[in-house]
A tleap script that builds the chain and sets N, CA, C and O, in Angstrom:
source leaprc.protein.ff14SB
mol = sequence {
  NMET SER GLN ALA THR LEU THR ASP VAL SER
  LEU ASP PRO ILE LEU GLU ARG LEU THR GLN
  LEU THR LYS LEU GLU PRO ASP TRP ASP SER
  TYR GLY ALA LEU PRO VAL SER PRO VAL ALA
  PHE VAL LYS ALA CYS GLN LEU LEU ILE ASP
  VAL LYS TYR SER LEU SER ALA LEU VAL GLY
  ASP ARG LEU LEU PRO SER ASP VAL ALA PRO
  ILE ALA ASP GLY SER LEU GLN LEU GLU TRP
  ARG GLY PRO HIE GLY GLN LEU GLU VAL GLU
  ILE LYS PRO ASP VAL ASP PHE SER TYR LEU
  LEU ILE LYS GLY GLU GLY SER ASP ARG LYS
  PHE GLU GLU LYS ASN GLN VAL SER LEU SER
  GLU VAL LEU ASN VAL VAL SER GLN VAL LEU
  ILE CTHR
}
set mol.1.N position { -21.640 83.365 45.336 }
set mol.1.CA position { -22.055 82.187 46.065 }
set mol.1.C position { -22.478 82.637 47.457 }
set mol.1.O position { -21.622 82.963 48.279 }
set mol.2.N position { -23.750 82.662 47.733 }
set mol.2.CA position { -24.203 83.186 49.010 }
set mol.2.C position { -24.329 82.112 50.072 }
set mol.2.O position { -23.821 82.286 51.180 }
set mol.3.N position { -24.979 81.029 49.773 }
set mol.3.CA position { -25.145 79.957 50.749 }
set mol.3.C position { -24.397 78.714 50.267 }
set mol.3.O position { -24.994 77.820 49.668 }
set mol.4.N position { -23.124 78.661 50.523 }
set mol.4.CA position { -22.299 77.542 50.071 }
set mol.4.C position { -22.411 76.373 51.034 }
set mol.4.O position { -22.659 76.549 52.227 }
set mol.5.N position { -22.224 75.190 50.499 }
set mol.5.CA position { -22.094 74.019 51.347 }
set mol.5.C position { -20.637 73.602 51.310 }
set mol.5.O position { -19.849 74.135 50.528 }
set mol.6.N position { -20.284 72.652 52.153 }
set mol.6.CA position { -18.889 72.231 52.216 }
set mol.6.C position { -18.368 71.734 50.881 }
set mol.6.O position { -17.180 71.882 50.592 }
set mol.7.N position { -19.230 71.147 50.060 }
set mol.7.CA position { -18.764 70.614 48.785 }
set mol.7.C position { -18.670 71.681 47.711 }
set mol.7.O position { -18.065 71.433 46.668 }
set mol.8.N position { -19.242 72.855 47.921 }
set mol.8.CA position { -19.233 73.907 46.917 }
set mol.8.C position { -17.860 74.525 46.700 }
set mol.8.O position { -17.554 74.958 45.589 }
set mol.9.N position { -17.037 74.578 47.717 }
set mol.9.CA position { -15.758 75.266 47.627 }
set mol.9.C position { -14.630 74.245 47.744 }
set mol.9.O position { -14.520 73.529 48.739 }
set mol.10.N position { -13.800 74.196 46.712 }
set mol.10.CA position { -12.684 73.258 46.708 }
set mol.10.C position { -11.410 73.954 47.169 }
set mol.10.O position { -11.108 75.072 46.751 }
set mol.11.N position { -10.681 73.279 48.026 }
set mol.11.CA position { -9.377 73.772 48.464 }
set mol.11.C position { -8.262 73.353 47.507 }
set mol.11.O position { -7.111 73.756 47.677 }
set mol.12.N position { -8.599 72.551 46.512 }
set mol.12.CA position { -7.573 71.981 45.631 }
set mol.12.C position { -6.611 73.012 45.038 }
set mol.12.O position { -5.403 72.778 45.061 }
set mol.13.N position { -7.094 74.150 44.503 }
set mol.13.CA position { -6.129 75.095 43.918 }
set mol.13.C position { -5.124 75.635 44.941 }
set mol.13.O position { -3.942 75.788 44.633 }
set mol.14.N position { -5.590 75.917 46.139 }
set mol.14.CA position { -4.696 76.444 47.179 }
set mol.14.C position { -3.762 75.351 47.676 }
set mol.14.O position { -2.577 75.607 47.891 }
set mol.15.N position { -4.270 74.142 47.863 }
set mol.15.CA position { -3.421 73.035 48.310 }
set mol.15.C position { -2.368 72.706 47.254 }
set mol.15.O position { -1.234 72.361 47.585 }
set mol.16.N position { -2.751 72.816 45.984 }
set mol.16.CA position { -1.784 72.592 44.910 }
set mol.16.C position { -0.685 73.656 44.946 }
set mol.16.O position { 0.496 73.349 44.783 }
set mol.17.N position { -1.084 74.892 45.159 }
set mol.17.CA position { -0.093 75.995 45.253 }
set mol.17.C position { 0.846 75.765 46.432 }
set mol.17.O position { 2.056 75.944 46.301 }
set mol.18.N position { 0.302 75.371 47.580 }
set mol.18.CA position { 1.144 75.090 48.749 }
set mol.18.C position { 2.121 73.953 48.446 }
set mol.18.O position { 3.293 74.020 48.815 }
set mol.19.N position { 1.638 72.922 47.780 }
set mol.19.CA position { 2.498 71.792 47.425 }
set mol.19.C position { 3.625 72.242 46.496 }
set mol.19.O position { 4.767 71.808 46.652 }
set mol.20.N position { 3.313 73.105 45.537 }
set mol.20.CA position { 4.354 73.639 44.649 }
set mol.20.C position { 5.408 74.402 45.446 }
set mol.20.O position { 6.602 74.303 45.164 }
set mol.21.N position { 4.959 75.163 46.441 }
set mol.21.CA position { 5.909 75.950 47.237 }
set mol.21.C position { 6.850 75.065 48.048 }
set mol.21.O position { 7.982 75.462 48.326 }
set mol.22.N position { 6.397 73.871 48.430 }
set mol.22.CA position { 7.273 72.969 49.193 }
set mol.22.C position { 8.415 72.431 48.339 }
set mol.22.O position { 9.370 71.860 48.864 }
set mol.23.N position { 8.319 72.611 47.033 }
set mol.23.CA position { 9.366 72.123 46.127 }
set mol.23.C position { 10.455 73.166 45.879 }
set mol.23.O position { 11.412 72.901 45.152 }
set mol.24.N position { 10.315 74.335 46.474 }
set mol.24.CA position { 11.347 75.359 46.324 }
set mol.24.C position { 12.660 74.876 46.930 }
set mol.24.O position { 12.686 74.304 48.020 }
set mol.25.N position { 13.725 75.113 46.217 }
set mol.25.CA position { 15.058 74.723 46.668 }
set mol.25.C position { 15.605 75.778 47.629 }
set mol.25.O position { 15.132 76.915 47.636 }
set mol.26.N position { 16.606 75.405 48.444 }
set mol.26.CA position { 17.286 76.428 49.246 }
set mol.26.C position { 17.797 77.541 48.327 }
set mol.26.O position { 18.207 77.285 47.195 }
set mol.27.N position { 17.769 78.757 48.822 }
set mol.27.CA position { 18.210 79.940 48.080 }
set mol.27.C position { 17.283 80.258 46.899 }
set mol.27.O position { 17.732 80.799 45.888 }
set mol.28.N position { 15.998 79.925 47.024 }
set mol.28.CA position { 15.026 80.142 45.937 }
set mol.28.C position { 14.887 81.612 45.556 }
set mol.28.O position { 14.445 81.925 44.450 }
set mol.29.N position { 15.256 82.505 46.447 }
set mol.29.CA position { 15.155 83.934 46.141 }
set mol.29.C position { 16.506 84.557 45.780 }
set mol.29.O position { 16.596 85.768 45.578 }
set mol.30.N position { 17.537 83.747 45.700 }
set mol.30.CA position { 18.929 84.135 45.438 }
set mol.30.C position { 19.522 85.017 46.538 }
set mol.30.O position { 20.551 85.663 46.336 }
set mol.31.N position { 18.870 85.040 47.702 }
set mol.31.CA position { 19.383 85.769 48.871 }
set mol.31.C position { 19.520 84.847 50.079 }
set mol.31.O position { 19.572 85.315 51.216 }
set mol.32.N position { 19.578 83.549 49.838 }
set mol.32.CA position { 19.783 82.600 50.922 }
set mol.32.C position { 18.520 82.086 51.586 }
set mol.32.O position { 18.592 81.555 52.694 }
set mol.33.N position { 17.364 82.223 50.948 }
set mol.33.CA position { 16.093 81.783 51.543 }
set mol.33.C position { 16.107 80.282 51.829 }
set mol.33.O position { 16.690 79.492 51.086 }
set mol.34.N position { 15.455 79.920 52.913 }
set mol.34.CA position { 15.280 78.515 53.262 }
set mol.34.C position { 14.098 77.942 52.490 }
set mol.34.O position { 13.186 78.681 52.121 }
set mol.35.N position { 14.102 76.619 52.237 }
set mol.35.CA position { 12.921 76.014 51.633 }
set mol.35.C position { 11.744 76.082 52.618 }
set mol.35.O position { 11.940 76.286 53.817 }
set mol.36.N position { 10.541 75.913 52.107 }
set mol.36.CA position { 9.357 75.931 52.965 }
set mol.36.C position { 9.438 74.773 53.951 }
set mol.36.O position { 9.701 73.631 53.573 }
set mol.37.N position { 9.211 75.083 55.195 }
set mol.37.CA position { 9.256 74.083 56.262 }
set mol.37.C position { 8.092 73.099 56.137 }
set mol.37.O position { 6.957 73.520 55.913 }
set mol.38.N position { 8.355 71.789 56.278 }
set mol.38.CA position { 7.260 70.813 56.281 }
set mol.38.C position { 6.243 71.097 57.397 }
set mol.38.O position { 5.047 70.863 57.225 }
set mol.39.N position { 6.724 71.599 58.531 }
set mol.39.CA position { 5.818 71.940 59.639 }
set mol.39.C position { 4.890 73.080 59.222 }
set mol.39.O position { 3.689 73.028 59.485 }
set mol.40.N position { 5.436 74.103 58.577 }
set mol.40.CA position { 4.611 75.222 58.109 }
set mol.40.C position { 3.595 74.735 57.078 }
set mol.40.O position { 2.444 75.171 57.093 }
set mol.41.N position { 4.002 73.847 56.195 }
set mol.41.CA position { 3.098 73.307 55.185 }
set mol.41.C position { 1.922 72.576 55.831 }
set mol.41.O position { 0.769 72.819 55.476 }
set mol.42.N position { 2.212 71.685 56.775 }
set mol.42.CA position { 1.151 70.916 57.435 }
set mol.42.C position { 0.211 71.846 58.205 }
set mol.42.O position { -1.007 71.672 58.158 }
set mol.43.N position { 0.763 72.821 58.905 }
set mol.43.CA position { -0.074 73.753 59.669 }
set mol.43.C position { -0.915 74.643 58.745 }
set mol.43.O position { -2.045 74.990 59.090 }
set mol.44.N position { -0.381 75.015 57.582 }
set mol.44.CA position { -1.156 75.800 56.618 }
set mol.44.C position { -2.331 74.974 56.096 }
set mol.44.O position { -3.448 75.478 55.983 }
set mol.45.N position { -2.078 73.717 55.781 }
set mol.45.CA position { -3.158 72.834 55.321 }
set mol.45.C position { -4.217 72.669 56.406 }
set mol.45.O position { -5.413 72.710 56.118 }
set mol.46.N position { -3.784 72.484 57.644 }
set mol.46.CA position { -4.714 72.359 58.765 }
set mol.46.C position { -5.562 73.617 58.904 }
set mol.46.O position { -6.774 73.534 59.102 }
set mol.47.N position { -4.930 74.776 58.801 }
set mol.47.CA position { -5.655 76.039 58.894 }
set mol.47.C position { -6.710 76.136 57.797 }
set mol.47.O position { -7.854 76.498 58.073 }
set mol.48.N position { -6.343 75.819 56.567 }
set mol.48.CA position { -7.288 75.897 55.456 }
set mol.48.C position { -8.467 74.956 55.645 }
set mol.48.O position { -9.611 75.326 55.379 }
set mol.49.N position { -8.197 73.757 56.099 }
set mol.49.CA position { -9.279 72.793 56.336 }
set mol.49.C position { -10.193 73.286 57.451 }
set mol.49.O position { -11.415 73.190 57.343 }
set mol.50.N position { -9.607 73.810 58.516 }
set mol.50.CA position { -10.416 74.334 59.621 }
set mol.50.C position { -11.251 75.537 59.180 }
set mol.50.O position { -12.408 75.666 59.580 }
set mol.51.N position { -10.677 76.412 58.362 }
set mol.51.CA position { -11.434 77.560 57.841 }
set mol.51.C position { -12.599 77.055 56.992 }
set mol.51.O position { -13.717 77.557 57.106 }
set mol.52.N position { -12.340 76.072 56.149 }
set mol.52.CA position { -13.400 75.539 55.293 }
set mol.52.C position { -14.536 74.961 56.131 }
set mol.52.O position { -15.702 75.263 55.877 }
set mol.53.N position { -14.218 74.145 57.112 }
set mol.53.CA position { -15.267 73.479 57.875 }
set mol.53.C position { -15.975 74.399 58.853 }
set mol.53.O position { -17.101 74.114 59.261 }
set mol.54.N position { -15.338 75.492 59.234 }
set mol.54.CA position { -16.018 76.383 60.177 }
set mol.54.C position { -16.702 77.566 59.497 }
set mol.54.O position { -17.620 78.153 60.070 }
set mol.55.N position { -16.270 77.933 58.276 }
set mol.55.CA position { -16.782 79.163 57.672 }
set mol.55.C position { -17.431 79.026 56.302 }
set mol.55.O position { -18.087 79.970 55.862 }
set mol.56.N position { -17.286 77.912 55.609 }
set mol.56.CA position { -17.731 77.873 54.207 }
set mol.56.C position { -19.221 78.143 54.049 }
set mol.56.O position { -19.621 78.769 53.068 }
set mol.57.N position { -20.044 77.698 54.972 }
set mol.57.CA position { -21.485 77.948 54.856 }
set mol.57.C position { -21.806 79.437 55.009 }
set mol.57.O position { -22.846 79.902 54.543 }
set mol.58.N position { -20.915 80.178 55.660 }
set mol.58.CA position { -21.155 81.604 55.911 }
set mol.58.C position { -20.530 82.524 54.880 }
set mol.58.O position { -21.070 83.593 54.595 }
set mol.59.N position { -19.396 82.120 54.315 }
set mol.59.CA position { -18.657 83.038 53.445 }
set mol.59.C position { -18.459 82.532 52.019 }
set mol.59.O position { -17.928 83.265 51.185 }
set mol.60.N position { -18.864 81.322 51.721 }
set mol.60.CA position { -18.724 80.798 50.362 }
set mol.60.C position { -17.282 80.755 49.913 }
set mol.60.O position { -16.392 80.374 50.674 }
set mol.61.N position { -17.053 81.154 48.653 }
set mol.61.CA position { -15.708 81.032 48.096 }
set mol.61.C position { -14.738 82.091 48.609 }
set mol.61.O position { -13.558 82.050 48.262 }
set mol.62.N position { -15.203 83.037 49.425 }
set mol.62.CA position { -14.275 83.990 50.048 }
set mol.62.C position { -13.355 83.298 51.047 }
set mol.62.O position { -12.351 83.875 51.464 }
set mol.63.N position { -13.686 82.067 51.436 }
set mol.63.CA position { -12.841 81.377 52.416 }
set mol.63.C position { -11.472 81.048 51.851 }
set mol.63.O position { -10.542 80.774 52.610 }
set mol.64.N position { -11.328 81.070 50.522 }
set mol.64.CA position { -10.024 80.803 49.918 }
set mol.64.C position { -9.124 82.025 50.064 }
set mol.64.O position { -9.560 83.145 49.800 }
set mol.65.N position { -7.891 81.831 50.475 }
set mol.65.CA position { -6.970 82.966 50.571 }
set mol.65.C position { -6.788 83.629 49.210 }
set mol.65.O position { -6.804 82.961 48.176 }
set mol.66.N position { -6.616 84.935 49.221 }
set mol.66.CA position { -6.373 85.654 47.974 }
set mol.66.C position { -4.937 85.460 47.504 }
set mol.66.O position { -4.637 85.641 46.324 }
set mol.67.N position { -4.047 85.089 48.429 }
set mol.67.CA position { -2.655 84.858 48.055 }
set mol.67.C position { -2.011 83.900 49.045 }
set mol.67.O position { -2.368 83.857 50.222 }
set mol.68.N position { -1.060 83.142 48.542 }
set mol.68.CA position { -0.248 82.230 49.346 }
set mol.68.C position { 1.192 82.460 48.893 }
set mol.68.O position { 1.480 82.455 47.696 }
set mol.69.N position { 2.091 82.662 49.855 }
set mol.69.CA position { 3.469 82.975 49.469 }
set mol.69.C position { 4.466 82.362 50.453 }
set mol.69.O position { 4.168 82.206 51.637 }
set mol.70.N position { 5.650 82.017 49.948 }
set mol.70.CA position { 6.721 81.570 50.843 }
set mol.70.C position { 7.402 82.781 51.463 }
set mol.70.O position { 7.377 83.879 50.907 }
set mol.71.N position { 8.006 82.563 52.619 }
set mol.71.CA position { 8.800 83.597 53.281 }
set mol.71.C position { 10.209 83.022 53.443 }
set mol.71.O position { 10.375 81.817 53.635 }
set mol.72.N position { 11.195 83.869 53.367 }
set mol.72.CA position { 12.600 83.439 53.305 }
set mol.72.C position { 13.056 82.580 54.482 }
set mol.72.O position { 14.025 81.833 54.344 }
set mol.73.N position { 12.390 82.661 55.634 }
set mol.73.CA position { 12.807 81.859 56.798 }
set mol.73.C position { 12.164 80.476 56.837 }
set mol.73.O position { 12.288 79.768 57.837 }
set mol.74.N position { 11.471 80.076 55.752 }
set mol.74.CA position { 10.811 78.772 55.700 }
set mol.74.C position { 9.345 78.829 56.086 }
set mol.74.O position { 8.664 77.804 56.090 }
set mol.75.N position { 8.854 80.013 56.409 }
set mol.75.CA position { 7.444 80.202 56.764 }
set mol.75.C position { 6.586 80.274 55.501 }
set mol.75.O position { 7.091 80.339 54.381 }
set mol.76.N position { 5.277 80.260 55.722 }
set mol.76.CA position { 4.301 80.498 54.661 }
set mol.76.C position { 3.400 81.645 55.078 }
set mol.76.O position { 3.155 81.855 56.266 }
set mol.77.N position { 2.915 82.378 54.107 }
set mol.77.CA position { 1.979 83.463 54.387 }
set mol.77.C position { 0.711 83.246 53.575 }
set mol.77.O position { 0.766 83.017 52.367 }
set mol.78.N position { -0.429 83.319 54.250 }
set mol.78.CA position { -1.729 83.252 53.606 }
set mol.78.C position { -2.413 84.585 53.827 }
set mol.78.O position { -2.360 85.143 54.923 }
set mol.79.N position { -3.057 85.098 52.784 }
set mol.79.CA position { -3.715 86.403 52.878 }
set mol.79.C position { -5.183 86.270 52.500 }
set mol.79.O position { -5.538 85.587 51.540 }
set mol.80.N position { -6.022 86.935 53.274 }
set mol.80.CA position { -7.440 87.015 52.978 }
set mol.80.C position { -7.846 88.477 52.871 }
set mol.80.O position { -7.328 89.333 53.588 }
set mol.81.N position { -8.780 88.752 51.964 }
set mol.81.CA position { -9.397 90.064 51.850 }
set mol.81.C position { -10.898 89.845 51.975 }
set mol.81.O position { -11.463 88.974 51.314 }
set mol.82.N position { -11.529 90.623 52.810 }
set mol.82.CA position { -12.959 90.474 53.001 }
set mol.82.C position { -13.617 91.810 53.246 }
set mol.82.O position { -12.963 92.852 53.191 }
set mol.83.N position { -14.909 91.784 53.517 }
set mol.83.CA position { -15.645 93.021 53.724 }
set mol.83.C position { -15.180 93.810 54.948 }
set mol.83.O position { -15.480 94.997 55.075 }
set mol.84.N position { -14.454 93.155 55.840 }
set mol.84.CA position { -14.046 93.824 57.073 }
set mol.84.C position { -12.538 93.972 57.207 }
set mol.84.O position { -12.022 94.116 58.316 }
set mol.85.N position { -11.824 93.937 56.074 }
set mol.85.CA position { -10.393 94.187 56.138 }
set mol.85.C position { -9.566 93.169 55.387 }
set mol.85.O position { -10.071 92.346 54.624 }
set mol.86.N position { -8.274 93.259 55.635 }
set mol.86.CA position { -7.292 92.351 55.060 }
set mol.86.C position { -6.566 91.662 56.206 }
set mol.86.O position { -6.338 92.253 57.262 }
set mol.87.N position { -6.209 90.405 55.979 }
set mol.87.CA position { -5.516 89.640 56.996 }
set mol.87.C position { -4.363 88.892 56.363 }
set mol.87.O position { -4.534 88.197 55.361 }
set mol.88.N position { -3.184 89.038 56.955 }
set mol.88.CA position { -2.003 88.282 56.551 }
set mol.88.C position { -1.637 87.374 57.716 }
set mol.88.O position { -1.329 87.843 58.811 }
set mol.89.N position { -1.674 86.066 57.467 }
set mol.89.CA position { -1.330 85.083 58.498 }
set mol.89.C position { -0.006 84.451 58.126 }
set mol.89.O position { 0.162 83.947 57.016 }
set mol.90.N position { 0.935 84.479 59.059 }
set mol.90.CA position { 2.230 83.840 58.846 }
set mol.90.C position { 2.275 82.560 59.659 }
set mol.90.O position { 1.994 82.553 60.858 }
set mol.91.N position { 2.635 81.472 58.977 }
set mol.91.CA position { 2.759 80.164 59.610 }
set mol.91.C position { 4.242 79.858 59.648 }
set mol.91.O position { 4.867 79.605 58.618 }
set mol.92.N position { 4.793 79.886 60.843 }
set mol.92.CA position { 6.242 79.801 61.015 }
set mol.92.C position { 6.706 78.349 61.169 }
set mol.92.O position { 5.934 77.486 61.586 }
set mol.93.N position { 7.967 78.087 60.829 }
set mol.93.CA position { 8.509 76.732 60.965 }
set mol.93.C position { 8.529 76.232 62.412 }
set mol.93.O position { 8.518 75.024 62.648 }
set mol.94.N position { 8.558 77.152 63.378 }
set mol.94.CA position { 8.609 76.728 64.780 }
set mol.94.C position { 7.214 76.553 65.381 }
set mol.94.O position { 7.058 76.581 66.602 }
set mol.95.N position { 6.214 76.375 64.543 }
set mol.95.CA position { 4.837 76.047 64.923 }
set mol.95.C position { 4.020 77.241 65.400 }
set mol.95.O position { 2.877 77.061 65.820 }
set mol.96.N position { 4.553 78.423 65.350 }
set mol.96.CA position { 3.789 79.609 65.740 }
set mol.96.C position { 2.950 80.128 64.579 }
set mol.96.O position { 3.278 79.929 63.409 }
set mol.97.N position { 1.859 80.798 64.937 }
set mol.97.CA position { 1.100 81.610 63.988 }
set mol.97.C position { 1.303 83.059 64.401 }
set mol.97.O position { 1.469 83.361 65.583 }
set mol.98.N position { 1.288 83.948 63.425 }
set mol.98.CA position { 1.224 85.373 63.715 }
set mol.98.C position { 0.340 85.981 62.642 }
set mol.98.O position { 0.108 85.374 61.596 }
set mol.99.N position { -0.155 87.189 62.910 }
set mol.99.CA position { -0.986 87.818 61.895 }
set mol.99.C position { -0.883 89.328 61.943 }
set mol.99.O position { -0.508 89.930 62.949 }
set mol.100.N position { -1.237 89.916 60.792 }
set mol.100.CA position { -1.391 91.356 60.652 }
set mol.100.C position { -2.788 91.580 60.101 }
set mol.100.O position { -3.120 91.119 59.010 }
set mol.101.N position { -3.598 92.290 60.865 }
set mol.101.CA position { -4.963 92.618 60.479 }
set mol.101.C position { -5.008 94.095 60.104 }
set mol.101.O position { -4.582 94.951 60.878 }
set mol.102.N position { -5.523 94.386 58.921 }
set mol.102.CA position { -5.616 95.763 58.431 }
set mol.102.C position { -7.092 96.077 58.209 }
set mol.102.O position { -7.773 95.402 57.437 }
set mol.103.N position { -7.573 97.098 58.887 }
set mol.103.CA position { -8.970 97.515 58.749 }
set mol.103.C position { -9.016 98.978 58.359 }
set mol.103.O position { -8.160 99.769 58.755 }
set mol.104.N position { -10.031 99.330 57.575 }
set mol.104.CA position { -10.217 100.720 57.191 }
set mol.104.C position { -9.460 101.078 55.938 }
set mol.104.O position { -8.727 100.266 55.372 }
set mol.105.N position { -9.655 102.320 55.514 }
set mol.105.CA position { -9.042 102.832 54.294 }
set mol.105.C position { -8.371 104.167 54.579 }
set mol.105.O position { -8.760 104.882 55.503 }
set mol.106.N position { -7.370 104.494 53.789 }
set mol.106.CA position { -6.729 105.806 53.860 }
set mol.106.C position { -6.261 106.170 55.253 }
set mol.106.O position { -5.599 105.378 55.924 }
set mol.107.N position { -6.610 107.382 55.688 }
set mol.107.CA position { -6.163 107.861 56.998 }
set mol.107.C position { -6.877 107.159 58.156 }
set mol.107.O position { -6.450 107.277 59.305 }
set mol.108.N position { -7.962 106.430 57.865 }
set mol.108.CA position { -8.675 105.671 58.897 }
set mol.108.C position { -8.148 104.250 59.046 }
set mol.108.O position { -8.701 103.455 59.806 }
set mol.109.N position { -7.089 103.935 58.326 }
set mol.109.CA position { -6.529 102.588 58.347 }
set mol.109.C position { -5.941 102.276 59.717 }
set mol.109.O position { -5.207 103.079 60.292 }
set mol.110.N position { -6.281 101.085 60.232 }
set mol.110.CA position { -5.771 100.633 61.527 }
set mol.110.C position { -5.115 99.265 61.344 }
set mol.110.O position { -5.564 98.439 60.550 }
set mol.111.N position { -4.040 99.053 62.102 }
set mol.111.CA position { -3.263 97.826 62.012 }
set mol.111.C position { -3.241 97.141 63.370 }
set mol.111.O position { -3.072 97.792 64.402 }
set mol.112.N position { -3.412 95.831 63.362 }
set mol.112.CA position { -3.278 95.028 64.584 }
set mol.112.C position { -2.361 93.861 64.246 }
set mol.112.O position { -2.640 93.075 63.341 }
set mol.113.N position { -1.271 93.761 64.984 }
set mol.113.CA position { -0.307 92.694 64.748 }
set mol.113.C position { -0.177 91.869 66.016 }
set mol.113.O position { -0.042 92.414 67.112 }
set mol.114.N position { -0.220 90.547 65.861 }
set mol.114.CA position { -0.059 89.648 67.010 }
set mol.114.C position { 0.865 88.504 66.619 }
set mol.114.O position { 0.815 87.992 65.501 }
set mol.115.N position { 1.703 88.121 67.565 }
set mol.115.CA position { 2.619 86.998 67.382 }
set mol.115.C position { 2.278 85.895 68.373 }
set mol.115.O position { 1.632 86.133 69.394 }
set mol.116.N position { 2.717 84.704 68.058 }
set mol.116.CA position { 2.535 83.531 68.919 }
set mol.116.C position { 1.070 83.365 69.326 }
set mol.116.O position { 0.730 83.349 70.509 }
set mol.117.N position { 0.214 83.242 68.304 }
set mol.117.CA position { -1.211 83.048 68.554 }
set mol.117.C position { -1.606 81.621 68.212 }
set mol.117.O position { -0.922 80.936 67.452 }
set mol.118.N position { -2.718 81.188 68.782 }
set mol.118.CA position { -3.207 79.831 68.574 }
set mol.118.C position { -3.984 79.722 67.258 }
set mol.118.O position { -4.377 80.727 66.666 }
set mol.119.N position { -4.190 78.510 66.827 }
set mol.119.CA position { -4.990 78.244 65.650 }
set mol.119.C position { -6.407 78.787 65.848 }
set mol.119.O position { -6.971 79.375 64.925 }
set mol.120.N position { -6.981 78.604 67.015 }
set mol.120.CA position { -8.343 79.089 67.247 }
set mol.120.C position { -8.423 80.612 67.176 }
set mol.120.O position { -9.430 81.150 66.713 }
set mol.121.N position { -7.392 81.314 67.621 }
set mol.121.CA position { -7.384 82.771 67.508 }
set mol.121.C position { -7.287 83.197 66.042 }
set mol.121.O position { -7.938 84.157 65.630 }
set mol.122.N position { -6.482 82.493 65.262 }
set mol.122.CA position { -6.382 82.801 63.838 }
set mol.122.C position { -7.733 82.574 63.164 }
set mol.122.O position { -8.164 83.403 62.362 }
set mol.123.N position { -8.407 81.471 63.473 }
set mol.123.CA position { -9.730 81.199 62.899 }
set mol.123.C position { -10.715 82.300 63.254 }
set mol.123.O position { -11.528 82.700 62.421 }
set mol.124.N position { -10.649 82.785 64.467 }
set mol.124.CA position { -11.527 83.860 64.903 }
set mol.124.C position { -11.283 85.130 64.085 }
set mol.124.O position { -12.234 85.794 63.673 }
set mol.125.N position { -10.018 85.467 63.850 }
set mol.125.CA position { -9.704 86.672 63.093 }
set mol.125.C position { -10.094 86.505 61.626 }
set mol.125.O position { -10.593 87.450 61.013 }
set mol.126.N position { -9.878 85.329 61.056 }
set mol.126.CA position { -10.305 85.077 59.677 }
set mol.126.C position { -11.813 85.304 59.567 }
set mol.126.O position { -12.278 85.936 58.619 }
set mol.127.N position { -12.575 84.794 60.530 }
set mol.127.CA position { -14.025 84.964 60.490 }
set mol.127.C position { -14.405 86.434 60.614 }
set mol.127.O position { -15.347 86.878 59.957 }
set mol.128.N position { -13.699 87.196 61.435 }
set mol.128.CA position { -13.989 88.629 61.575 }
set mol.128.C position { -13.812 89.369 60.244 }
set mol.128.O position { -14.566 90.293 59.938 }
set mol.129.N position { -12.819 88.960 59.464 }
set mol.129.CA position { -12.530 89.616 58.191 }
set mol.129.C position { -13.555 89.212 57.114 }
set mol.129.O position { -13.949 90.041 56.293 }
set mol.130.N position { -13.976 87.960 57.118 }
set mol.130.CA position { -14.767 87.431 56.008 }
set mol.130.C position { -16.278 87.485 56.185 }
set mol.130.O position { -17.006 87.644 55.206 }
set mol.131.N position { -16.753 87.359 57.397 }
set mol.131.CA position { -18.213 87.284 57.604 }
set mol.131.C position { -18.826 88.665 57.495 }
set mol.131.O position { -18.389 89.612 58.150 }
set mol.132.N position { -19.855 88.762 56.648 }
set mol.132.CA position { -20.534 90.057 56.446 }
set mol.132.C position { -21.615 90.294 57.474 }
set mol.132.O position { -22.279 91.330 57.445 }
savepdb mol mol.pdb
quit
């Protein structure tokens, strides 16, 4: 999909997955994990909608995260893989975003990690990873 429009890419599968994750019970990992925070869920949905409306015409169906996962502290993690690297975004229950950006391969691999970043900074990094 090279020139997608907003209606071409549906967020439904990812939103459904996020909704399923909110149904996890306490101790879902048998090591005392907390359930997914409602705040993290809402912020993840907001991030996905913002990514769709700002990037779908440029990146098509790559705007969908390659993975969505719960984290034991009630956070959510969304991962993107694109032509310019891999990005793991953590959406924390205390309203913070953080990310790990991985660029390059093998011995040329570089890592950039940032904590307490804004939604606009996360959108900027997502675009850096996905836009060719």
